[in-house]
Residue, then its C-alpha position, 0 to 999 in steps of 0.5 A: x468679268x464685269x464692268x467693262x469698257x470696249x477693249x481696243x485690241x491693243x496692249x493691257x496691264x494687268x493691275x493687281x492693287x492691295x485697296x483702301x489706302x490713299x496712296x493705292x489711289x495715287x498711284x493707280x491714277x499716276x498709272x492711269x494717265x500714262x497708259x491712257x496717253x500711250x493708248x495702253x489698256x489697263x484691268x484692274x482686280x478688284x478684291x477688296x470691294x468684295x471680300x470686305x464689303x462692310x468697308x468704313x468710309x473712310x477705306x471706301x473713298x480709296x477702292x478702285x473705282x473705274x469711273x475715276x480712271x476712265x474721266x483720266x482716258x484710260x480704257x479700264x476693265x474691271x476683273x475679279x481676278x479669275x483664271x483668266x485675268x492675265x491672259x492677253x496681258x503684257x505684263x501684271x503689274x502689283x501695288x502693294x507689299x510682299x503678300x499682294x505680289x504672291x496674290x498676283x502671282x496667282x494670276x501671272x503663274x499660268x498665264x506666263x505673263x512676267x510680273x513687277x511690284x511697286x512696293x507700297x508696303x513695308x519691306x517689299x523684298x519681292x517688288x521692283x520699284x517703290x511708289x516714289x519712282x512709278x511715272x518712271x516704271x510705268x514709261x518702261x513698261x510702256x517704252x518696253x525698255x525692261x527686261x524679263x528674268x525667269x525665277x526658280x518655284x517648286x512643284x509640291x505634292x502631298x501623297x498618304x499610301x500612294x494616294x495624291x492628295x493634293x498638288x500645288x506650286x509655289x514661288x517662296x515656299x511651302x511651310x509644313x506645319x502643326x495643323x493643332x498648334x498643339x505639341x510637335x510635329x514628328x517629321x523625318x526629312x529625305x533628300x534624293x530617296x535617301x532619309x537625313x534626319x527624323x525629329x519634332x518640330x512646330x514644322x518644316x519649310x521648303x524654299x526657292x532662292x526668292x524665298x529665301x528672305x522670307x519666311x524662311x529666312x525668319x525661321x533662321x535660313x540663309x540668304x540665297x541671292x535669287x540667281x542661284x539655283x538651289x532648294x532650302x529646307x528649314x526646320x522651325x523649332x525643331x528639337x533636334x541636335x542636327x536640324x540645321x537648314x540644309x541647301x540642295x541641288x535645284x535637281x533634288x527631290x526634297x520629301x518629309x513625312x509626317x509620322x504615323x499616328x502623329x499631329x494633323x499637318x497642313x502644307x501651305x504654299x507661298x502662305x495661300x494654297x493650303x493641303x490638308x496633311x494628315x500623319x502619315x502623310x508624305x510631302x514631296x518637293x521638286x524643281x517647278x517646271x514652270x518657272x515665273x517671269x520676273x520684269x526687272x527695270x534698272x541695274x541694282x544689285x541684289x546686295x544693294x536691294x538686302x543692303x536697303x530692304x533690311x537697312x544693314x550698316x555699312x558704315x566704313x565699308x572702303x571697297x576696291x583699291x587702285 
């Protein structure tokens, strides 16, 4: 960690922001003012300045500026987003869309720190709050009037001939894809040690309920309520008569085998962590040993979130009478 001020030893929030936009700067300012007044320290992950050293000048002015935040009285530490960034923090605050949320989950998950998303993107299905309510959201964190729910994860292991090629985890899904994007992958699915179906496809997704509104939904899978515990299997553009989505028990072991002599594949966890999956490999997925802690504020139901985020038509609904 670098560019740090003295730590007061009190409460700290970690902020992960998709910087480079004016709305992020104004939201960070609002958070800095609220936390400064409450004596809560801030750690801010600064990725984009290092990742994009040639930012246009109109974007540079909206990168994280610790001096600006300190001028508001905030106790700010800038961190480069290493594995220890969230250690000791009370909560991880995400400013951005679902991609930024999944990036922040990589920091919150190993530290067992709860995660809260403030949507500054488009749909932002993983976000708990919108930018228009940032002050009330931060006040709830400061006053500890929030609650924490556990979200199911999955653990992924890729093997070949008994040798472990890689292991990872996912909040949303693991996507097994054709690495060359030419032809189709020969796949065999398995549940609890028994084969289910063999087919050719562009790939296959194994998803959690949280991930059912993401890539799996785009591939034709069903939406699952997040308090449901299950594992979802969704083939992607399969060439088969029976290649429908499957919903299995959370206690099931789901496996996908890549046929020998077939195309090379790659297993992508949450769109961020990659495991090479050559022909003849086996991808095993089980319920994660560790859940992700999820901050909830307010009492809006998942149904309301679904209707709002997808702008679903509900005209004509009368509701229960009497």
